[in-house]
C-alpha positions, 0 to 999 in steps of 0.5 A, a space after each residue: 489511512 480512511 474507510 470512508 463508503 460511496 454515496 449512492 450514485 456512486 455506489 450505483 455507478 460502480 455496479 454499472 455492467 462491464 465486459 471484459 473484452 480482454 479473452 480470446 476469441 474461442 473463450 477457451 480459459 484465456 490460455 491462448 494469446 489475448 486479441 483485444 487490448 481492453 481491460 474491463 469487467 469480470 473474470 471468473 475462470 482463468 485468464 492469461 494475458 500476454 506480455 507482447 500486448 500493451 493493455 489498457 484498463 478501461 474501468 473496474 476489472 474484477 477477479 471473482 471467487 474462482 477466478 484467476 489472473 495471470 500477468 507473466 512477466 514483461 507486461 504493461 498494463 496502462 490505465 485510463 484516468 479515473 477513480 472507477 479504473 482498478 483492479 480488484 480481486 475479490 476473495 477466492 480470486 487469484 492474481 499472479 503478477 510474476 515480473 522478473 528483475 530484467 522484466 517487471 510487470 508495469 500497471 501504470 497511467 497511460 500518459 507520461 507525468 500523471 502525477 499522484 492519484 492518476 488511477 485507482 490501483 490494486 486492492 486484494 481482498 483475503 479471507 485471513 483474519 481482522 482484529 477479530 475472527 468474527 470481524 468483517 471489512 468492506 472495501 472503501 471503493 464498494 461495500 458491496 465487497 467484503 474482506 476477513 474471515 478466519 484462514 490466516 493462510 489464505 492465498 490470493 496468489 502472487 506478486 513480484 517484480 511489480 511497478 504500480 504507478 500514479 496510483 490511489 485515485 482519488 474521488 473527493 478530499 475524504 474518499 481515495 484509494 491507496 497505491 497497494 491496498 491489502 484487505 484481510 490477506 493471508 500468508 499464502 499470498 507472496 509478494 515482494 519487489 514492488 515499487 510504488 510511485 506518485 500515489 494518493 493517500 498511501 504507498 501500500 496499507 494493511 487493513 488487517 491479514 496475515 501477508 509478508 511483504 518484501 522489497 518494496 520502494 515507495 516513491 512521493 505518496 501523498 500521505 503515509 509510506 506504509 500503513 498498518 491497520 485492523 489487527 494486521 498481523 505479518 513482516 514487512 521487511 525491506 522497505 524504503 521510502 522516499 520524498 523527493 525534492 519538490 514533493 508536498 502532501 496534500 495530507 495533514 499528517 504525513 507519515 513512515 509509518 502509521 500504524 493502528 490496533 484496529 481500524 480508527 481506533 474505534 474497536 479497542 476491545 477486539 481481541 486481535 489488535 495489529 502485532 507485526 514487524 518492519 525490518 529494514 526501513 530508510 525514510 529519505 527526504 530530499 527535500 530543501 534544507 530549511 528548519 522546521 520552523 521555515 518548512 512550508 507545513 506541506 513539506 515536512 513529515 509529521 512522524 516518521 513512526 507513528 504507533 497508536 491504538 493498541 497496535 503492537 510493533 517491532 521495528 527493527 533497523 530503522 535510518 532516516 536520512 536526508 535533507 527534510 524536515 519531520 515533527 516528530 521520530 516517533 509518536 507512540 500516542 494518541 487520544 484513542 490509546 497509545 501503543 501497547 507496552 510491548 512496543 519497541 523501536 529502533 530507529 537512526 536519524 541522520 537528518 540534516 535537520 533535527 526534529 521539532 521533538 524526539 519522541 511524543 511526550 517522552 522517550 518511552 521504554 522499548 523506543 531507542 534513537 540513535 545508534 548505527 542502523 543502516 536501513 534498507 539496502 537501496 542495491 535490491 531496487 537496481 531493477 527499478 531503474 530508479 536514480 538512487 
């Protein structure tokens, strides 16, 4: 998780006018089949894509206030390589990417085996509260676009049976997209059944807001699997994260869960610190079966669960398994403040190798490591075709 804004040249480049060429010739708000397959520019009305057309994302695509982007089941959008190729739903805009188990919506790279961070992914900005009701956040990729507000029930549309591949493009070592970025998104937004693979930075990050997400499969994110910050208040249910054989992270501290109460620990006095729930989580590390000391740093997980900086988290039925190595099962400490005292965590480990520590620094009240948790059921992801 990072919040670093563009320099002037990068900022100016993103403000260069672009044209949305993927609209119907009669300009009747996009209800007819789309004639051109290139996507970029701004949507200010209602545009409906055609599942029979394979689209090419050639630049930033913005859904502006009052605009609606409808993406029917079976639609494929392929993105050209580049940090500035992304889909951004602004405050007051809506995206409805509604796939089905047999016909998911795909937002993927325009070439095979593109690897992590090929394009920018999907960003949604809402008007739900952040750490403070007076706080307004600035989108990482362009600080001109803000998020946050006072409407916890804000509705930015619906995502279901959606595949996001090779997302989270990197501009530099310190400026990155996530696979799916949820900025102040309200709980009127419906999000379920997601498959996010090969993303730079985090697979998914919640910057405040109250949106609930269920049935999420995250494979090979470069940093954290599930990241929460800036006063997020909602529930993540059925989350499955995988590091495949051969995986190596480019980050210094990749985690299963990373949670901050506020943005970067700099706003400890704000009233709405992150207070959320995670139900049924599996972290599956399919790496070489070596000891912690023998494992290359890029191939071991810093923490399965890291809660800090005033965050209050309830984690139930969590499981870590596989042959990889980790430093900590649970860490609830930080130089900018530890987890809220109301934090409770239930985690079972069936890792082949013990971590360097069970918890950091000691087993805390509310933290249970052991038992027979089953984690997230894998069969709910049959629709993805992923080989469990």
